C-alpha positions in Angstrom: -16.1 -4.9 -16.1 -12.5 -6.6 -16.4 -10.7 -4.3 -14.5 -13.7 -4.9 -11.6 -13.2 -8.5 -11.8 -9.3 -8.2 -11.8 -9.4 -6.0 -8.5 -11.9 -8.8 -6.9 -9.6 -11.9 -7.9 -6.6 -9.9 -6.9 -8.3 -9.2 -3.3 -9.8 -12.7 -3.3 -6.6 -14.8 -3.6 -5.0 -12.5 -1.3 -7.3 -12.5 1.6 -7.1 -15.8 3.4 -2.9 -14.7 3.7 -4.0 -11.9 5.8 -6.6 -13.5 8.0 -4.5 -13.9 10.8 -3.1 -10.6 11.2 0.2 -11.2 9.4 1.7 -10.9 6.3 2.1 -13.7 4.0 4.9 -12.7 1.8 8.9 -13.0 1.8 10.3 -9.7 3.8 13.6 -10.0 2.4 12.5 -10.4 -1.1 10.2 -7.7 -0.4 13.0 -5.6 0.8 14.5 -6.3 -3.1 11.4 -5.5 -4.8 11.1 -2.1 -2.8 13.8 -1.2 -4.7 11.1 0.0 -7.3 9.5 2.0 -5.0 12.3 4.2 -3.5 12.2 6.5 -6.4 9.0 8.1 -4.8 8.9 6.6 -1.5 10.9 6.3 1.8 10.3 4.8 5.2 11.2 6.7 8.3 10.6 6.0 11.7 9.2 8.6 14.2 12.5 9.0 15.6 13.4 10.3 12.1 15.6 7.4 11.1 15.6 5.9 7.4 15.0 2.3 7.1 14.1 2.5 3.8 14.4 4.4 0.8 16.5 7.7 0.3 15.0 11.2 0.4 12.3 10.5 -1.8 8.8 13.0 -1.4 6.9 12.2 -4.3 4.8 9.9 -2.5 4.1 9.3 1.1 6.3 7.9 3.9 5.4 4.5 4.3 6.3 3.8 8.0 3.1 2.6 9.9 0.8 1.9 6.8 0.4 -1.6 7.6 -2.9 -1.8 9.2 -3.5 1.6 9.2 -5.9 3.7 8.0 -5.8 4.3 4.2 -4.5 7.7 2.7 -3.6 9.2 6.3 0.2 10.0 6.3 0.4 13.3 8.0 1.6 15.9 5.8 1.0 14.3 2.1 -1.1 16.3 -0.3 -3.5 13.0 -1.5 -5.3 12.9 -4.8 -9.2 14.0 -4.1 -9.9 10.3 -4.7 -7.4 9.2 -2.4 -8.9 11.6 0.4 -12.3 10.0 -0.3 -11.0 6.6 0.0 -9.3 7.9 3.6 -12.9 8.8 4.6 -14.0 5.4 4.7 -13.5 4.4 8.3 -13.5 0.4 6.9 -10.6 0.9 4.5 -7.7 -0.3 6.3 -4.2 -1.1 4.7 -4.8 -4.6 4.9 -2.5 -7.2 2.6 -5.3 -7.5 0.5 -6.0 -3.9 0.2 -2.3 -2.9 -0.4 -2.0 -5.6 -3.1 -4.5 -4.5 -4.9 -3.8 -0.9 -4.6 -0.5 -1.2 -6.0 -1.4 -3.3 -8.6 -3.6 -0.8 -10.2 -4.0 2.5 -7.8 -6.5 4.1 -9.8 -8.5 1.4 -10.5 -8.7 0.1 -6.8 -9.6 3.5 -5.8 -12.4 4.1 -8.1 -13.7 0.5 -7.3 -13.5 1.3 -3.5 -15.1 4.7 -3.6 -17.6 4.5 -6.9 -15.5 7.9 -8.1 -13.8 8.5 -11.3 -10.9 10.6 -10.1 -7.4 9.2 -10.6 -4.6 8.5 -7.9 -1.3 10.1 -7.5 0.1 7.0 -7.9 1.0 6.4 -11.5 3.0 3.2 -11.2 1.7 -0.4 -10.8 3.5 -3.3 -8.9 3.3 -5.7 -11.9 3.7 -9.1 -10.2 1.2 -10.0 -7.7 4.2 -11.7 -6.1 6.3 -8.5 -5.4 3.6 -6.7 -4.1 2.7 -9.7 -1.6 6.3 -9.4 -0.5 6.8 -5.5 -0.3 3.6 -5.6 1.9 5.6 -8.2 4.1 9.0 -5.9 3.9 7.1 -2.9 5.0 5.2 -4.7 7.9 8.5 -5.6 9.0 9.5 -2.2 9.6 6.5 -1.5 11.5 6.7 0.2 15.0 6.3 -2.3 17.8 3.0 -2.6 19.1 2.6 -1.5 23.2 
């Protein structure tokens, strides 16, 4: 019950921030906070240029995830519960979803899917502010919409 309330609180607090389609955090602070992510994640654009991170491949490439479908990075083997979430057409990577997910990946997926599986992502971003800023940073690295 507490986990459900915590997830709902995190998504409710972040919801108005994404209402206009833009990230509400500080991208510069997010770049700094993203350092905690680079042991597992990288941001490599379609041309193969590394925009952030190193050669980490434990987690999926985070290029283009902002606003995209949840758990749909080609070539990455997601957990079963993450694949369930990916099958939910209305589950997009918005700021509110991202913030809730990175603060408790397994808890978020269990709440979203109703399944009892586990996320492969075991790291949890501790501060909501860091999660919001990381989202803003990833949004700043997005491909330009045509």
